[in-house]
All heavy atoms as an XYZ file, in Angstrom:
871
protein
N     101.280     89.625    141.389
C     102.153     90.042    140.308
C     102.964     91.244    140.783
O     102.463     92.122    141.465
C     101.315     90.388    139.074
C     102.156     90.621    137.857
S     101.221     91.047    136.355
C     100.024     89.752    136.279
N     104.217     91.301    140.396
C     105.082     92.414    140.785
C     104.702     93.675    140.019
O     103.826     93.673    139.169
C     106.539     92.041    140.508
O     106.777     92.006    139.126
N     105.409     94.749    140.318
C     105.122     96.016    139.649
C     105.649     96.050    138.225
O     105.338     96.975    137.481
C     105.696     97.181    140.456
O     107.102     97.052    140.530
N     106.457     95.072    137.848
C     106.923     94.976    136.468
C     106.460     93.649    135.867
O     106.317     92.655    136.572
C     108.463     95.056    136.359
O     109.039     93.998    137.112
C     108.992     96.396    136.861
N     106.222     93.679    134.575
C     105.834     92.459    133.864
C     107.078     91.784    133.323
O     107.832     92.384    132.546
C     104.898     92.788    132.702
C     103.474     93.143    133.045
C     102.714     93.540    131.790
C     102.773     91.977    133.721
N     107.286     90.544    133.715
C     108.390     89.750    133.149
C     107.930     89.321    131.763
O     107.012     88.525    131.631
C     108.698     88.558    134.051
C     109.279     88.982    135.394
C     109.544     87.813    136.319
N     110.155     86.673    135.673
C     111.474     86.532    135.413
N     112.311     87.482    135.755
N     111.927     85.449    134.813
N     108.576     89.890    130.743
C     108.085     89.794    129.373
C     109.121     89.163    128.454
O     110.319     89.361    128.626
C     107.734     91.206    128.852
O     106.815     91.811    129.779
C     107.114     91.169    127.484
N     108.620     88.427    127.463
C     109.472     87.845    126.423
C     108.918     88.253    125.065
O     107.732     88.516    124.916
C     109.493     86.328    126.534
N     109.807     88.286    124.088
C     109.432     88.578    122.705
C     109.801     87.368    121.865
O     110.926     86.868    121.953
C     110.144     89.840    122.175
C     109.819     90.068    120.707
C     109.766     91.063    123.004
N     108.860     86.904    121.067
C     109.101     85.775    120.164
C     109.048     86.305    118.745
O     108.038     86.842    118.307
C     108.056     84.658    120.363
C     108.342     83.491    119.417
C     108.028     84.196    121.809
N     110.163     86.160    118.036
C     110.301     86.660    116.670
C     110.995     88.003    116.687
O     110.425     88.985    117.160
N     112.231     88.059    116.214
C     112.984     89.316    116.285
C     113.230     89.959    114.931
O     113.814     91.027    114.861
C     114.325     89.155    117.044
C     114.068     88.755    118.479
C     115.246     88.178    116.354
N     112.750     89.341    113.868
C     112.883     89.967    112.560
C     111.869     91.085    112.418
O     110.767     91.018    112.967
N     112.215     92.141    111.720
C     111.267     93.229    111.468
C     110.757     93.861    112.734
O     111.511     94.314    113.581
N     109.439     93.854    112.898
C     108.811     94.534    114.033
C     109.174     93.918    115.375
O     109.172     94.593    116.399
C     107.283     94.625    113.844
C     106.720     95.691    114.758
C     106.616     93.274    114.048
C     105.337     96.154    114.390
N     109.518     92.652    115.401
C     109.899     92.014    116.657
C     111.086     92.688    117.314
O     111.132     92.832    118.536
N     112.035     93.115    116.516
C     113.187     93.831    117.053
C     112.786     95.134    117.722
O     113.367     95.541    118.732
N     111.770     95.796    117.175
C     111.268     97.029    117.801
C     110.561     96.716    119.113
O     110.636     97.490    120.070
C     110.353     97.774    116.839
C     111.138     98.305    115.639
C     110.315     99.255    114.817
N     109.193     98.555    114.207
C     108.887     98.613    112.924
N     109.610     99.336    112.101
N     107.855     97.954    112.450
N     109.882     95.573    119.174
C     109.249     95.174    120.435
C     110.304     94.912    121.506
O     110.104     95.279    122.670
C     108.380     93.931    120.241
C     107.088     94.188    119.561
N     106.114     95.017    120.067
C     106.592     93.705    118.392
C     105.074     95.035    119.254
N     105.343     94.249    118.227
N     111.402     94.291    121.129
C     112.484     94.035    122.091
C     112.941     95.356    122.705
O     113.038     95.494    123.931
C     113.666     93.300    121.416
C     114.902     93.303    122.308
C     113.273     91.875    121.049
N     113.216     96.344    121.864
C     113.689     97.642    122.361
C     112.636     98.335    123.207
O     112.952     98.938    124.238
C     114.090     98.530    121.185
C     115.333     98.034    120.482
C     115.646     98.862    119.255
C     116.820     98.237    118.509
N     117.048     98.879    117.225
N     111.372     98.251    122.797
C     110.300     98.901    123.555
C     110.141     98.281    124.938
O     110.015     98.999    125.937
C     108.989     98.823    122.777
N     110.143     96.959    125.002
C     110.000     96.287    126.301
C     111.202     96.600    127.183
O     111.056     96.914    128.367
C     109.824     94.760    126.122
C     109.908     94.040    127.464
C     108.503     94.450    125.431
N     112.386     96.528    126.604
C     113.603     96.764    127.383
C     113.661     98.180    127.957
O     114.236     98.391    129.022
C     114.837     96.496    126.516
N     113.046     99.120    127.283
C     113.101    100.509    127.754
C     111.902    100.919    128.602
O     111.882    102.013    129.161
C     113.225    101.455    126.559
O     112.037    101.439    125.788
N     110.927    100.048    128.739
C     109.723    100.405    129.485
C     109.949    100.219    130.988
O     110.419     99.164    131.417
C     108.533     99.553    129.031
C     107.224    100.132    129.426
N     106.762    100.071    130.712
C     106.300    100.812    128.715
C     105.591    100.673    130.786
N     105.286    101.138    129.585
N     109.596    101.211    131.794
C     109.862    101.109    133.232
C     109.022    100.056    133.961
O     109.395     99.633    135.051
C     109.526    102.513    133.760
C     108.606    103.101    132.746
C     109.003    102.499    131.426
N     107.915     99.609    133.376
C     107.066     98.614    134.031
C     107.233     97.225    133.423
O     106.423     96.338    133.669
C     105.602     99.039    133.944
C     105.261    100.369    134.588
C     104.859    100.335    136.044
N     104.089     99.232    136.502
C     102.768     99.188    136.582
N     102.034    100.186    136.190
N     102.172     98.126    137.077
N     108.255     97.055    132.589
C     108.498     95.753    131.961
C     109.941     95.335    132.202
O     110.836     96.166    132.314
C     108.219     95.829    130.464
N     110.128     94.036    132.275
C     111.454     93.448    132.412
C     111.607     92.445    131.276
O     110.919     91.409    131.276
C     111.575     92.768    133.774
C     112.931     92.155    134.028
O     113.898     92.472    133.299
O     113.033     91.335    134.965
N     112.440     92.756    130.302
C     112.678     91.834    129.189
C     113.542     90.693    129.707
O     114.705     90.889    130.039
C     113.376     92.539    128.025
C     113.674     91.650    126.819
C     112.383     91.241    126.118
C     114.597     92.368    125.846
N     112.947     89.506    129.799
C     113.681     88.371    130.362
C     114.148     87.381    129.308
O     115.089     86.637    129.543
C     112.869     87.636    131.452
C     112.618     88.549    132.633
C     111.583     87.089    130.906
N     113.495     87.383    128.129
C     113.887     86.405    127.112
C     113.445     86.863    125.729
O     112.478     87.611    125.588
C     113.289     85.037    127.411
N     114.187     86.379    124.746
C     113.895     86.618    123.336
C     114.030     85.278    122.633
O     114.990     84.543    122.875
C     114.892     87.639    122.730
C     114.655     87.808    121.256
C     114.806     88.974    123.460
N     113.070     84.955    121.781
C     113.124     83.681    121.057
C     112.995     83.925    119.563
O     112.261     84.808    119.123
C     112.012     82.750    121.522
N     113.717     83.138    118.811
C     113.638     83.171    117.354
C     114.228     81.863    116.837
O     115.176     81.335    117.437
C     114.427     84.359    116.793
C     114.032     84.682    115.363
O     114.455     83.953    114.446
O     113.285     85.665    115.172
N     113.664     81.357    115.740
C     114.236     80.144    115.145
C     115.696     80.346    114.781
O     116.494     79.418    114.823
C     113.439     79.734    113.905
C     112.048     79.173    114.169
C     111.327     78.904    112.853
C     112.110     77.922    115.023
N     116.048     81.583    114.421
C     117.446     81.951    114.192
C     118.016     82.339    115.552
O     117.933     83.487    115.979
C     117.526     83.118    113.199
C     118.945     83.578    112.929
O     119.880     83.146    113.645
O     119.117     84.394    112.007
N     118.540     81.349    116.266
C     118.979     81.574    117.639
C     120.081     82.625    117.720
O     120.190     83.339    118.722
C     119.369     80.251    118.334
C     120.702     79.729    117.851
C     119.342     80.402    119.834
N     120.868     82.782    116.680
C     121.893     83.833    116.682
C     121.232     85.209    116.665
O     121.672     86.127    117.363
C     122.859     83.678    115.510
C     123.999     84.680    115.518
C     124.855     84.658    116.786
O     124.971     83.610    117.451
O     125.407     85.732    117.134
N     120.170     85.359    115.899
C     119.424     86.625    115.894
C     118.819     86.877    117.274
O     118.809     88.018    117.754
C     118.338     86.600    114.829
N     118.327     85.831    117.914
C     117.798     85.972    119.274
C     118.894     86.417    120.234
O     118.682     87.302    121.068
C     117.170     84.663    119.742
N     120.082     85.839    120.102
C     121.211     86.232    120.966
C     121.582     87.689    120.763
O     121.825     88.419    121.725
C     122.432     85.352    120.684
C     122.394     84.037    121.352
C     123.752     83.325    121.266
N     123.569     81.949    121.631
C     123.462     80.938    120.778
N     123.561     81.136    119.484
N     123.267     79.712    121.204
N     121.648     88.102    119.522
C     122.009     89.495    119.214
C     120.976     90.451    119.816
O     121.325     91.502    120.354
C     122.146     89.702    117.687
C     122.221     91.165    117.320
C     123.372     88.952    117.163
N     119.708     90.091    119.734
C     118.648     90.945    120.285
C     118.633     90.925    121.810
O     118.365     91.946    122.445
C     117.293     90.512    119.736
N     118.906     89.787    122.401
C     118.799     89.627    123.853
C     120.007     90.165    124.615
O     119.853     90.747    125.693
C     118.612     88.143    124.182
N     121.186     89.971    124.075
C     122.428     90.263    124.792
C     122.525     91.681    125.358
O     122.879     91.840    126.535
C     123.627     89.969    123.887
C     124.945     89.992    124.623
C     126.057     89.511    123.715
O     126.239     88.285    123.619
O     126.711     90.374    123.108
N     122.206     92.731    124.612
C     122.336     94.079    125.182
C     121.429     94.334    126.385
O     121.641     95.275    127.141
C     121.945     95.013    124.036
C     121.986     94.195    122.802
C     121.782     92.773    123.216
N     120.440     93.484    126.560
C     119.466     93.678    127.630
C     119.588     92.607    128.719
O     118.710     92.493    129.572
C     118.055     93.673    127.034
C     117.929     94.574    125.862
N     117.994     95.947    125.960
C     117.804     94.300    124.532
C     117.887     96.483    124.761
N     117.774     95.498    123.877
N     120.662     91.825    128.675
C     120.897     90.739    129.627
C     119.703     89.785    129.699
O     119.347     89.273    130.761
C     121.228     91.274    131.028
C     122.552     91.998    131.137
C     122.481     93.421    130.610
O     121.566     94.158    130.936
N     123.446     93.802    129.783
N     119.078     89.542    128.565
C     117.944     88.616    128.482
C     118.427     87.268    127.954
O     119.474     87.169    127.321
C     116.866     89.192    127.566
N     117.644     86.252    128.199
C     117.939     84.902    127.717
C     117.584     84.816    126.234
O     116.586     85.387    125.798
C     117.111     83.895    128.494
C     117.319     82.446    128.063
C     116.345     81.511    128.760
N     116.358     81.618    130.198
C     117.163     80.917    131.006
N     118.037     80.072    130.501
N     117.095     81.043    132.313
N     118.355     84.087    125.472
C     118.053     83.815    124.063
C     117.579     82.371    123.933
O     118.204     81.463    124.479
C     119.280     84.044    123.188
N     116.466     82.176    123.235
C     115.891     80.852    123.035
C     115.587     80.664    121.558
O     115.486     81.632    120.812
C     114.597     80.699    123.827
S     114.787     80.970    125.600
N     115.409     79.399    121.154
C     115.118     79.136    119.751
C     113.658     78.836    119.469
O     113.275     78.661    118.325
C     116.007     78.020    119.214
C     115.785     76.683    119.854
C     116.729     75.629    119.297
O     117.302     75.828    118.216
O     116.890     74.597    119.971
N     112.827     78.797    120.526
C     111.417     78.504    120.305
C     110.591     78.996    121.484
O     111.117     79.209    122.588
C     111.193     77.002    120.150
O     111.452     76.333    121.374
N     109.298     79.151    121.257
C     108.392     79.504    122.343
C     108.414     78.416    123.402
O     108.433     78.709    124.607
C     106.967     79.701    121.804
C     105.882     79.930    122.847
C     106.124     81.225    123.623
C     104.505     79.947    122.190
N     108.428     77.178    122.998
C     108.418     76.068    123.950
C     109.647     76.107    124.858
O     109.535     75.924    126.073
C     108.336     74.724    123.207
C     107.010     74.496    122.514
C     106.827     75.313    121.227
O     107.818     75.831    120.638
O     105.663     75.456    120.806
N     110.819     76.328    124.277
C     112.042     76.415    125.076
C     111.964     77.608    126.036
O     112.330     77.504    127.202
C     113.267     76.548    124.179
C     114.567     76.599    124.956
C     115.765     76.871    124.070
O     115.722     77.743    123.212
N     116.827     76.111    124.276
N     111.468     78.714    125.542
C     111.319     79.910    126.361
C     110.417     79.629    127.566
O     110.752     79.969    128.700
C     110.730     81.026    125.488
C     110.568     82.410    126.063
C     110.604     83.412    124.933
C     109.287     82.538    126.825
N     109.273     79.004    127.321
C     108.335     78.708    128.405
C     108.931     77.729    129.408
O     108.672     77.830    130.608
C     107.027     78.164    127.836
C     106.213     79.155    127.004
C     105.016     78.453    126.368
C     105.781     80.350    127.828
N     109.726     76.809    128.928
C     110.376     75.842    129.818
C     111.421     76.529    130.693
O     111.538     76.240    131.886
C     111.038     74.750    128.979
C     111.737     73.688    129.774
C     112.379     72.654    128.878
O     111.660     72.055    128.058
O     113.609     72.458    129.002
N     112.167     77.451    130.125
C     113.277     78.078    130.839
C     112.868     79.314    131.644
O     113.645     79.780    132.482
C     114.396     78.425    129.856
C     115.012     77.195    129.246
C     116.132     77.500    128.273
O     116.511     78.646    128.072
N     116.667     76.467    127.652
N     111.695     79.840    131.390
C     111.223     81.031    132.102
C     109.843     80.758    132.721
O     108.831     81.310    132.280
C     111.156     82.236    131.150
C     112.491     82.715    130.648
C     113.393     83.276    131.749
O     112.879     83.663    132.819
O     114.611     83.300    131.534
N     109.775     79.948    133.749
C     108.475     79.581    134.322
C     107.739     80.738    135.000
O     106.530     80.660    135.207
C     108.827     78.479    135.326
C     110.251     78.723    135.674
C     110.885     79.286    134.431
N     108.434     81.809    135.345
C     107.809     82.932    136.033
C     107.455     84.079    135.096
O     107.243     85.207    135.543
C     108.729     83.442    137.146
C     108.954     82.395    138.223
O     108.024     81.597    138.469
O     110.050     82.359    138.798
N     107.366     83.793    133.831
C     107.029     84.801    132.834
C     105.600     85.298    133.048
O     104.720     84.525    133.414
C     107.168     84.156    131.449
C     107.274     85.041    130.231
C     108.513     85.926    130.298
C     107.346     84.162    128.987
N     105.375     86.599    132.815
C     104.033     87.181    132.932
C     103.376     87.405    131.573
O     102.154     87.302    131.450
C     104.091     88.548    133.628
C     104.595     88.472    135.047
O     104.074     87.644    135.809
O     105.515     89.249    135.392
N     104.187     87.761    130.578
C     103.619     88.171    129.289
C     104.561     87.803    128.152
O     105.779     87.696    128.336
C     103.377     89.677    129.277
N     103.970     87.645    126.976
C     104.753     87.357    125.780
C     104.214     88.195    124.628
O     103.008     88.421    124.520
C     104.736     85.847    125.444
C     103.366     85.349    125.089
C     105.728     85.512    124.350
N     105.126     88.674    123.815
C     104.781     89.391    122.597
C     105.141     88.476    121.434
O     106.281     88.002    121.336
C     105.554     90.722    122.487
C     105.131     91.647    123.628
C     105.316     91.370    121.121
C     105.953     92.915    123.727
N     104.171     88.222    120.560
C     104.369     87.318    119.427
C     104.457     88.127    118.142
O     103.486     88.730    117.710
C     103.225     86.312    119.350
C     103.040     85.437    120.588
C     101.795     84.578    120.450
C     104.278     84.591    120.839
N     105.635     88.135    117.555
C     105.878     88.836    116.294
C     106.447     87.824    115.304
O     107.556     87.961    114.803
C     106.838     90.005    116.516
N     105.675     86.797    115.073
C     106.082     85.651    114.260
C     105.291     85.645    112.953
O     104.372     86.445    112.781
C     105.810     84.356    115.048
O     104.434     84.321    115.423
C     106.669     84.274    116.298
N     105.596     84.732    112.041
C     104.791     84.629    110.823
C     103.315     84.378    111.160
O     102.990     83.715    112.158
C     105.410     83.430    110.092
C     106.835     83.432    110.551
C     106.766     83.836    112.003
N     102.444     84.909    110.331
C     101.000     84.886    110.583
C     100.456     83.511    110.919
O      99.619     83.378    111.823
C     100.241     85.442    109.378
C     100.581     86.864    109.099
N     100.240     87.472    107.925
C     101.215     87.808    109.823
C     100.655     88.723    107.931
N     101.257     88.938    109.075
N     100.904     82.477    110.229
C     100.335     81.150    110.459
C     100.662     80.591    111.844
O     100.047     79.628    112.286
C     100.767     80.166    109.355
C     102.211     79.784    109.416
N     103.217     80.585    108.921
C     102.814     78.687    109.920
C     104.379     79.997    109.117
N     104.161     78.838    109.725
N     101.594     81.208    112.542
C     101.959     80.762    113.892
C     101.225     81.517    114.991
O     101.273     81.116    116.157
C     103.472     80.909    114.097
C     104.351     80.088    113.162
C     105.814     80.438    113.385
C     104.106     78.608    113.360
N     100.561     82.597    114.649
C      99.943     83.438    115.671
C      98.950     82.676    116.543
O      99.051     82.717    117.772
C      99.265     84.654    115.039
C     100.234     85.663    114.516
N      99.826     86.829    113.926
C     101.595     85.678    114.469
C     100.886     87.524    113.553
N     101.968     86.836    113.866
N      97.969     82.035    115.946
C      96.942     81.355    116.741
C      97.525     80.234    117.604
O      97.274     80.210    118.820
C      95.814     80.837    115.853
N      98.310     79.301    117.042
C      98.805     78.227    117.912
C      99.713     78.734    119.033
O      99.637     78.242    120.164
C      99.551     77.276    116.969
C      99.616     77.925    115.651
C      98.664     79.065    115.633
N     100.542     79.721    118.740
C     101.423     80.251    119.790
C     100.634     81.014    120.842
O     100.931     80.929    122.035
C     102.507     81.137    119.185
C     103.573     80.372    118.464
S     104.874     81.504    117.918
C     106.177     80.334    117.589
N      99.632     81.762    120.408
C      98.796     82.489    121.360
C      98.081     81.511    122.280
O      98.035     81.706    123.506
C      97.782     83.386    120.628
O      98.498     84.337    119.831
C      96.883     84.123    121.606
N      97.535     80.449    121.718
C      96.841     79.444    122.527
C      97.790     78.790    123.529
O      97.428     78.593    124.698
C      96.177     78.397    121.632
C      95.009     78.913    120.796
C      94.608     77.891    119.736
C      93.829     79.293    121.679
N      98.993     78.486    123.100
C      99.989     77.900    124.001
C     100.291     78.840    125.157
O     100.327     78.430    126.324
C     101.287     77.567    123.231
O     101.003     76.564    122.259
C     102.380     77.080    124.162
N     100.508     80.113    124.862
C     100.826     81.094    125.906
C      99.640     81.298    126.850
O      99.816     81.394    128.067
C     101.252     82.409    125.266
N      98.441     81.366    126.296
C      97.257     81.537    127.136
C      97.050     80.339    128.053
O      96.650     80.502    129.214
C      96.012     81.764    126.271
C      95.927     83.122    125.581
C      94.801     83.124    124.557
C      95.750     84.242    126.598
N      97.333     79.136    127.556
C      97.217     77.933    128.385
C      98.158     77.999    129.583
O      97.896     77.394    130.622
C      97.508     76.683    127.559
C      96.401     76.330    126.591
C      96.792     75.230    125.621
O      97.910     74.666    125.726
O      95.972     74.944    124.727
N      99.261     78.726    129.442
C     100.215     78.902    130.535
C      99.838     80.068    131.448
O     100.561     80.392    132.380
C     101.618     79.170    129.973
C     102.276     77.971    129.358
C     102.640     76.964    130.470
N     103.479     75.931    129.987
C     104.814     75.979    129.993
N     105.445     77.020    130.447
N     105.500     74.970    129.517
N      98.724     80.746    131.127
C      98.271     81.857    131.953
C      98.951     83.178    131.667
O      98.874     84.102    132.474
N      99.609     83.276    130.526
C     100.330     84.499    130.189
C      99.425     85.542    129.542
O      98.464     85.205    128.860
C     101.480     84.190    129.230
C     102.533     83.218    129.728
C     103.576     82.983    128.657
C     103.167     83.729    130.998
N      99.786     86.784    129.733
C      99.214     87.854    128.935
C      99.887     87.750    127.571
O     101.084     87.427    127.490
C      99.522     89.221    129.547
C      98.871     89.424    130.874
N      97.543     89.718    131.017
C      99.393     89.359    132.127
C      97.257     89.849    132.292
N      98.351     89.624    132.994
N      99.146     88.020    126.496
C      99.689     87.876    125.150
C      99.374     89.109    124.330
O      98.228     89.556    124.271
C      99.104     86.642    124.421
C      99.702     86.503    123.030
C      99.318     85.378    125.230
N     100.418     89.652    123.702
C     100.245     90.660    122.664
C     100.660     89.959    121.379
O     101.802     89.503    121.267
C     101.133     91.881    122.907
C     101.045     92.884    121.782
C     100.128     93.932    121.850
C     101.835     92.771    120.645
C     100.019     94.843    120.809
C     101.727     93.673    119.613
C     100.825     94.707    119.695
O     100.718     95.603    118.666
N      99.738     89.856    120.454
C     100.054     89.182    119.194
C      99.894     90.177    118.061
O      98.917     90.913    117.992
C      99.190     87.913    118.983
C      97.715     88.227    118.962
C      99.598     87.159    117.737
N     100.884     90.216    117.190
C     100.803     91.073    116.017
C      99.632     90.627    115.146
O      99.209     89.482    115.194
C     102.114     90.996    115.214
C     103.204     91.880    115.749
C     102.884     93.352    115.676
O     102.134     93.797    114.770
O     103.372     94.088    116.539
N      99.144     91.519    114.351
C      98.036     91.174    113.452
C      98.554     90.364    112.273
O      99.720     90.514    111.909
C      97.323     92.436    112.983
C      98.207     93.369    112.177
C      97.488     94.640    111.846
C      98.454     95.541    111.106
N      97.972     96.843    110.860
N      97.735     89.525    111.767
C      96.394     89.154    112.209
C      96.472     88.185    113.391
O      97.449     87.475    113.561
C      95.788     88.476    110.980
C      96.960     87.814    110.321
C      98.113     88.772    110.553
N      95.400     88.142    114.159
C      95.345     87.248    115.315
C      95.414     85.783    114.881
O      95.898     84.929    115.611
C      94.077     87.541    116.147
C      94.147     86.869    117.503
C      92.825     87.159    115.392
C      93.023     87.294    118.431
N      94.929     85.514    113.679
C      94.928     84.149    113.122
C      94.715     84.260    111.615
O      94.350     85.312    111.107
C      93.818     83.318    113.750
N      94.943     83.170    110.928
C      94.734     83.170    109.472
C      93.380     82.600    109.077
O      93.006     82.668    107.906
C      95.855     82.388    108.758
O      95.908     81.067    109.292
C      97.196     83.086    108.938
N      92.667     82.014    110.042
C      91.307     81.503    109.787
C      90.382     82.005    110.882
O      90.770     82.088    112.056
C      91.291     79.973    109.772
C      92.088     79.378    108.622
C      91.977     77.900    108.556
N      92.168     77.305    109.888
C      92.112     76.016    110.122
N      91.865     75.170    109.159
N      92.303     75.548    111.335
N      89.161     82.313    110.503
C      88.185     82.816    111.466
C      87.974     81.841    112.614
O      87.889     82.245    113.781
C      86.858     83.128    110.767
C      85.753     83.689    111.658
C      86.199     84.972    112.351
C      84.491     83.921    110.837
N      87.932     80.558    112.333
C      87.715     79.572    113.398
C      88.852     79.606    114.419
O      88.618     79.464    115.625
C      87.548     78.167    112.821
O      88.711     77.781    112.101
N      90.084     79.825    113.949
C      91.212     79.929    114.876
C      91.141     81.220    115.681
O      91.451     81.243    116.878
C      92.539     79.857    114.119
C      92.822     78.475    113.576
O      92.263     77.487    114.097
O      93.613     78.375    112.608
N      90.726     82.301    115.035
C      90.566     83.567    115.756
C      89.517     83.423    116.848
O      89.707     83.910    117.975
C      90.188     84.680    114.790
N      88.426     82.751    116.536
C      87.385     82.514    117.541
C      87.940     81.714    118.721
O      87.621     82.005    119.877
C      86.196     81.775    116.926
C      85.358     82.636    115.994
O      85.450     83.886    116.069
O      84.606     82.049    115.177
N      88.758     80.717    118.433
C      89.371     79.905    119.504
C      90.269     80.763    120.388
O      90.276     80.627    121.618
C      90.169     78.748    118.912
C      89.294     77.646    118.352
C      90.073     76.513    117.713
N      91.145     75.996    118.543
C      92.352     75.662    118.083
N      92.648     75.784    116.801
N      93.263     75.186    118.887
N      91.045     81.660    119.763
C      91.940     82.546    120.519
C      91.131     83.472    121.415
O      91.435     83.630    122.605
C      92.853     83.348    119.559
C      93.559     84.475    120.295
C      93.866     82.432    118.899
N      90.099     84.082    120.865
C      89.273     84.996    121.647
C      88.619     84.265    122.818
O      88.611     84.750    123.963
C      88.216     85.691    120.760
C      87.197     86.449    121.584
C      88.903     86.618    119.753
N      88.106     83.082    122.571
C      87.483     82.283    123.633
C      88.527     81.914    124.698
O      88.254     82.012    125.912
C      86.825     81.030    123.054
C      86.239     80.143    124.091
N      85.075     80.447    124.762
C      86.686     78.982    124.627
C      84.830     79.501    125.657
N      85.793     78.603    125.586
N      89.698     81.487    124.276
C      90.748     81.089    125.228
C      91.205     82.280    126.081
O      91.415     82.138    127.289
C      91.940     80.481    124.489
N      91.339     83.441    125.442
C      91.748     84.636    126.191
C      90.693     85.015    127.219
O      91.009     85.339    128.376
C      92.019     85.788    125.232
N      89.446     84.961    126.809
C      88.351     85.277    127.716
C      88.301     84.286    128.881
O      88.177     84.674    130.041
C      87.036     85.276    126.961
O      85.964     85.539    127.815
N      88.425     83.020    128.574
C      88.388     81.973    129.601
C      89.560     82.108    130.578
O      89.412     81.810    131.765
C      88.429     80.592    128.956
O      87.258     80.372    128.202
N      90.710     82.545    130.069
C      91.901     82.698    130.903
C      91.925     84.030    131.643
O      92.817     84.272    132.476
C      93.158     82.566    130.037
N      90.972     84.905    131.334
C      90.970     86.230    131.969
C      92.131     87.072    131.513
O      92.646     87.916    132.225
N      92.519     86.884    130.273
C      93.660     87.608    129.706
C      93.228     88.395    128.505
O      92.228     88.184    127.911
C      94.777     86.639    129.290
C      95.313     85.824    130.415
C      96.136     86.685    131.343
N      96.693     85.914    132.444
C      96.679     86.350    133.700
N      96.163     87.499    134.020
N      97.197     85.622    134.640
């Protein structure tokens, strides 16, 4: 892994926009992509940082195969499935709270993170 983390942010409404700015300004991170269902909002967030704008986590993962980490700032019901998808790709994941909306899903996320060494 390089000295910087190639990072993407999924969800730019509310706190997600703050994550975009934080990643873009961090010396050990490289903001490479921003995703949001509102692709125009993703473009607005990504453009000042020369990052790619995507409309979904899946599109982001397809277009950024060398990604190291993802920050998930999406609606709560999407946290567990998106976290599991990112972990399956070997990514580091920062997910906003709650980690999941059901205890069984949270357990799956914790197990997947542990198994992936993330």
